[in-house]
C-alpha positions in Angstrom: 109.9 100.2 -29.8 113.5 99.8 -31.0 112.8 96.6 -32.8 110.3 96.3 -35.7 108.1 93.4 -36.6 109.2 92.1 -40.0 106.4 90.1 -41.6 106.5 88.1 -44.9 103.1 87.7 -46.5 101.6 86.2 -49.6 97.9 86.7 -50.6 97.9 83.0 -51.8 98.1 82.0 -48.1 95.8 84.7 -46.8 95.5 83.7 -43.2 99.1 82.8 -42.4 102.5 84.6 -42.5 106.1 84.3 -41.3 107.6 87.0 -39.0 110.4 87.9 -36.7 111.6 91.0 -34.8 114.5 93.0 -36.4 116.7 95.6 -34.8 117.9 98.9 -36.3 121.1 97.1 -37.5 119.0 94.7 -39.7 119.5 91.7 -37.4 116.8 89.3 -36.4 116.2 89.4 -32.6 113.7 86.5 -32.4 113.0 83.2 -34.0 111.2 83.2 -37.3 107.6 82.1 -36.7 105.1 80.8 -39.3 101.6 80.9 -38.0 98.1 82.4 -38.4 98.1 86.2 -38.8 96.2 86.8 -35.6 99.1 85.4 -33.6 101.2 88.3 -34.7 98.7 90.9 -33.5 99.9 91.1 -29.9 103.5 91.7 -31.1 102.4 94.3 -33.6 100.7 96.3 -30.9 104.0 97.3 -29.4 106.2 97.2 -32.5 106.3 99.0 -35.8 104.9 96.5 -38.4 106.7 96.2 -41.8 105.1 93.8 -44.3 107.2 92.3 -47.0 104.6 91.5 -49.7 105.0 88.7 -52.2 106.1 90.8 -55.2 104.3 88.5 -57.7 101.2 90.7 -57.2 103.2 94.0 -57.5 104.1 95.7 -60.8 107.7 97.0 -60.7 108.9 99.3 -63.4 110.7 102.6 -64.2 109.4 105.6 -66.1 111.1 108.6 -67.7 108.9 111.7 -67.5 109.9 115.4 -68.1 108.2 116.3 -64.8 109.9 117.2 -61.5 106.7 117.7 -59.4 105.9 114.4 -57.6 102.2 114.9 -57.6 102.0 115.6 -61.3 104.3 112.6 -61.9 102.0 110.3 -60.0 99.1 111.5 -62.2 101.2 110.8 -65.3 102.5 107.4 -64.3 99.3 105.4 -65.2 99.4 106.8 -68.8 103.1 106.1 -69.1 102.6 102.4 -68.1 99.2 101.9 -69.9 100.7 99.7 -72.6 102.7 97.6 -70.2 99.9 96.6 -67.9 97.2 94.2 -69.1 94.6 95.4 -66.6 93.0 98.9 -66.6 95.6 101.3 -65.1 92.7 103.3 -63.4 92.3 100.2 -61.1 95.9 100.5 -59.9 97.5 102.3 -57.0 101.0 103.6 -57.9 103.9 104.9 -55.8 107.2 106.3 -57.0 110.7 106.2 -55.6 112.3 109.3 -54.1 115.4 109.4 -56.4 115.9 108.9 -60.1 118.1 106.0 -61.2 119.9 105.3 -64.5 116.7 103.5 -65.7 114.4 106.3 -64.7 112.1 106.9 -61.7 111.2 103.6 -59.8 107.5 102.8 -59.8 105.6 100.1 -57.9 101.9 99.4 -58.6 99.2 97.1 -57.2 95.5 96.7 -58.0 93.5 98.8 -55.6 91.0 96.0 -54.9 93.9 93.6 -54.0 95.6 96.0 -51.7 92.3 96.8 -50.0 91.6 93.1 -49.6 95.0 92.6 -48.0 94.5 95.4 -45.6 91.0 94.0 -44.7 92.6 90.6 -43.9 95.2 92.3 -41.7 92.6 94.4 -39.9 90.4 91.4 -39.2 93.5 89.7 -37.7 94.2 92.8 -35.5 97.2 94.0 -37.6 97.7 97.5 -38.8 100.9 97.7 -41.0 103.0 100.8 -41.0 104.5 99.9 -44.4 104.0 97.3 -47.2 107.1 96.9 -49.5 108.0 94.4 -52.3 109.9 91.4 -50.9 112.1 91.1 -54.1 113.7 94.5 -53.3 114.9 93.3 -49.9 117.8 91.3 -51.4 121.4 92.6 -51.3 121.4 93.5 -55.0 123.4 96.3 -56.5 124.7 97.5 -59.9 127.6 95.1 -59.9 125.8 92.3 -58.0 122.6 90.6 -59.0 120.7 88.4 -56.5 118.5 85.4 -57.0 116.6 83.8 -54.2 114.8 80.4 -54.6 111.7 80.3 -52.4 109.4 77.3 -52.9 108.5 77.3 -56.6 109.4 81.0 -57.2 112.5 82.8 -58.1 113.1 86.4 -56.7 115.6 88.3 -58.9 116.9 91.7 -57.9 119.1 93.7 -60.3 119.6 96.8 -58.0 117.9 98.7 -55.2 114.8 99.5 -57.2 114.6 96.8 -60.0 113.5 93.2 -59.6 111.3 90.4 -60.8 109.4 87.5 -59.3 109.0 84.5 -61.7 108.4 80.8 -61.9 111.6 78.9 -61.0 111.9 77.1 -64.4 112.1 80.4 -66.2 115.1 81.7 -64.3 117.8 81.0 -67.0 115.6 82.6 -69.7 115.1 85.7 -67.6 118.8 86.2 -66.8 119.7 85.6 -70.4 117.2 88.3 -71.5 118.4 90.7 -68.7 122.0 90.3 -69.6 121.1 91.4 -73.2 119.2 94.5 -72.0 120.6 97.9 -72.7 119.2 99.3 -69.5 121.1 96.8 -67.3 124.8 96.6 -66.9 126.4 93.1 -66.8 127.2 92.3 -63.1 130.5 91.0 -61.8 128.7 88.3 -59.8 125.3 86.7 -59.2 124.4 85.5 -55.7 122.2 82.5 -55.8 120.4 82.1 -52.4 118.8 78.7 -51.6 117.3 77.2 -48.5 119.8 74.9 -46.8 119.0 71.3 -47.9 116.6 72.5 -50.7 117.0 70.8 -54.1 118.2 73.4 -56.7 116.0 74.1 -59.7 119.1 75.0 -61.6 122.7 74.6 -60.4 125.3 77.2 -60.4 127.2 75.5 -63.2 124.1 75.1 -65.3 123.3 78.8 -64.9 126.9 79.7 -65.8 126.7 77.6 -69.0 123.4 79.1 -70.0 124.7 82.7 -69.6 127.9 82.0 -71.5 125.8 81.6 -74.7 124.4 85.1 -74.6 127.5 87.1 -73.5 130.1 88.3 -75.9 133.3 86.3 -76.1 135.4 89.1 -74.8 133.1 89.6 -71.8 133.5 87.6 -68.6 130.6 85.5 -67.4 129.4 86.8 -64.0 130.6 84.6 -61.2 127.8 82.5 -59.7 128.1 82.2 -55.9 125.7 79.9 -54.1 124.6 81.0 -50.7 122.6 78.8 -48.3 120.2 80.3 -45.8 118.2 78.6 -43.0 114.6 78.6 -41.9 113.1 81.3 -44.1 114.1 84.1 -46.5 113.5 86.6 -43.7 117.1 85.9 -42.6 118.2 87.4 -46.0 115.5 90.1 -46.2 116.2 91.5 -42.7 119.5 93.2 -43.6 118.2 95.1 -46.6 114.5 95.7 -46.2 115.2 99.4 -45.5 116.4 99.7 -49.1 112.8 99.0 -50.3 111.1 101.5 -48.0 110.9 104.3 -50.7 108.4 102.1 -52.6 106.2 101.7 -49.6 102.7 101.0 -51.0 101.0 102.7 -48.0 101.1 106.2 -49.4 98.4 108.7 -50.4 94.9 107.5 -49.5 96.4 104.3 -48.0 98.7 106.1 -45.6 98.2 104.5 -42.2 96.8 106.5 -39.3 99.1 107.5 -36.5 99.4 105.0 -33.7 98.9 107.9 -31.2 95.4 108.6 -32.6 93.7 106.2 -30.1 95.7 107.6 -27.2 94.7 111.2 -28.1 91.0 110.1 -28.2 91.4 108.9 -24.6 93.0 112.1 -23.4 90.4 114.1 -25.4 87.6 112.4 -23.4 89.4 113.2 -20.1 89.9 116.8 -21.1 86.2 117.1 -22.0 85.1 115.7 -18.6 87.4 118.1 -16.9 85.8 121.1 -18.7 82.4 119.9 -17.8 83.4 119.6 -14.1 84.9 123.2 -14.2 81.7 124.5 -15.8 79.6 123.0 -13.0 82.0 124.4 -10.4 81.7 128.0 -11.6 77.9 127.7 -12.2 75.8 126.3 -15.0 74.2 129.6 -15.9 77.5 131.5 -16.2 79.0 128.6 -18.2 76.1 128.5 -20.7 76.1 132.3 -21.1 79.8 132.4 -21.9 79.6 129.5 -24.2 76.6 130.9 -26.2 78.3 134.3 -26.4 81.5 132.7 -27.7 79.6 130.7 -30.2 77.7 133.8 -31.4 81.0 135.6 -31.8 82.5 132.8 -33.8 79.4 132.6 -36.1 79.5 136.3 -36.6 83.2 136.1 -37.7 82.4 133.0 -39.9 79.5 134.8 -41.6 81.7 137.8 -42.4 84.5 135.5 -43.7 82.0 133.7 -45.9 80.6 136.9 -47.2 84.0 138.2 -48.1 84.9 135.0 -49.9 81.5 134.9 -51.8 81.4 138.6 -52.7 85.0 139.8 -52.8 84.1 143.1 -54.5 82.1 144.3 -51.5 84.2 147.0 -49.7 82.0 147.8 -46.6 80.4 145.3 -44.3 77.7 146.6 -41.9 75.5 143.6 -41.4 76.9 140.6 -43.2 73.7 138.6 -42.8 71.4 141.3 -44.3 73.9 142.1 -47.0 74.2 138.4 -47.9 70.4 138.1 -48.2 70.3 141.2 -50.5 73.1 139.8 -52.7 71.4 136.4 -52.9 68.1 138.1 -53.9 70.0 140.0 -56.7 71.5 136.7 -57.9 68.1 135.1 -57.9 66.9 137.6 -60.4 70.0 137.2 -62.4 69.3 133.5 -62.5 65.7 134.2 -63.7 67.1 136.3 -66.5 69.9 134.0 -67.7 70.3 130.3 -67.8 73.8 130.8 -66.3 72.5 132.4 -63.1 73.8 131.3 -59.7 70.7 129.4 -58.7 70.6 127.6 -62.1 74.2 126.5 -61.8 73.7 125.4 -58.2 70.6 123.4 -59.2 72.4 121.7 -62.1 75.5 121.0 -60.0 74.1 119.7 -56.8 73.5 116.2 -58.1 77.1 115.8 -59.2 78.4 117.2 -55.9 76.3 114.8 -53.9 77.8 111.8 -55.7 81.3 112.5 -54.4 81.0 111.8 -50.6 84.7 112.5 -49.8 84.6 116.1 -51.1 83.6 119.1 -48.9 82.7 122.5 -50.3 84.5 125.2 -48.4 83.4 128.4 -50.2 81.5 129.6 -53.3 81.7 132.7 -55.4 79.8 133.8 -58.5 81.0 136.4 -61.0 80.4 137.0 -64.8 78.0 134.1 -64.9 80.7 131.7 -63.6 80.6 129.9 -60.3 83.8 129.0 -58.5 83.7 126.5 -55.7 86.6 125.9 -53.4 86.6 122.4 -51.9 88.7 119.9 -50.0 89.0 116.1 -50.5 90.9 113.0 -49.5 92.9 112.9 -52.7 93.3 114.3 -56.2 91.1 111.5 -57.6 88.1 112.9 -55.6 88.5 116.4 -57.2 88.9 114.8 -60.7 85.8 112.6 -60.1 83.7 115.6 -59.2 84.9 117.5 -62.3 84.0 114.4 -64.4 80.5 114.2 -63.0 79.9 117.9 -63.5 80.9 117.6 -67.2 78.5 114.7 -67.7 75.6 117.2 -67.3 75.1 118.6 -70.9 74.0 122.0 -69.4 77.3 122.5 -67.6 80.9 123.1 -68.5 83.4 122.6 -65.6 87.2 122.8 -65.3 89.7 122.3 -62.5 91.3 125.7 -62.0 93.8 124.6 -59.3 94.5 121.7 -57.0 97.1 121.5 -54.1 98.1 118.4 -52.2 98.6 118.9 -48.4 99.3 116.6 -45.5 95.6 116.4 -44.6 94.3 116.0 -48.1 93.8 118.0 -51.3 92.4 121.5 -51.8 91.0 122.4 -55.2 89.0 125.0 -57.1 86.5 124.1 -59.9 85.0 126.7 -62.2 81.4 126.0 -63.4 79.5 127.8 -66.1 76.7 127.1 -68.6 77.5 124.8 -71.5 76.8 127.6 -74.0 79.1 130.1 -72.3 
């Protein structure tokens, strides 16, 4: 799998795409093909699939936040961009770059429903992308060299490795004039103007030069406009620089793709299970069942003791965890009868909210000083925050997130619940 499948896709043409194989040096190793998505499925099965998504549906920006923790920064990004996005920021999925630039931390965002629709189209065609990146950031732009690529009726403009725009072709001159007057962008030495060989230019190099001359100070040189022709498809330009856009891969967080080895493991897991069954029959069904039940009993005993220790950490001596647990629960039941904030009352008021969030699993529960702490796991931070919000919608409860930690397999959190009058 040395070569990767590089696929250029636009939601406006949902069932078709253009693709080619690319090697580790950024060179195309097959002809560029434009065809239905399903035709690329067979190639994707044996190659890493990188989707270059039409950036007109992606919001690219930079933010400056006094935060170094990436998880906290991701939670703060929607609020930092709230005034710059017309839609509700809660409906967006954001990713951030790995390194800070002069303009701040790079951010890419896309509506969740649009990303999910794109992934559904790909899945229906038998494609499972490993990464989805903005196509505009796959140009050879840098601080001293801006790039403009004319593709059909759109203009892709890249200012540097993490900054670009996708606009209507007729607005190119206005965009470049505005960009040259921006304090956040330095004036480049040259601008590369990519155009499909034989394609009629929307604006010529000379016209672009003259329009920029009007907005640049007299003592400043106008950037050199260099026209570059490419053939077949923009993939011949994107292939050499798509790795620069990988830090803003949209398939992160809850959209991170599953490992390609998952299916292989499932097949080996089945074979291993059958082998264990065969060995069990070989040594005798009765002995096998006896050992299995004894092991299960030992595991349950250990789990009961662990749960008891988590639930009642003040208990020093454990003789019979099950009996002691029943005694403690009986005590808590009477506490619940005496006070509205008792364990059973809090459980009864909380269960409706917990059942609403399907992707959250309660791992342990403790009750002390009329407060109930629940430790839980979920797919993402949003799951923990949704549960906290649902709990606080109950006028009899007051809940707060005590802690949350992101891990490779999901998020671990702790929510403290008490009566509203506490």
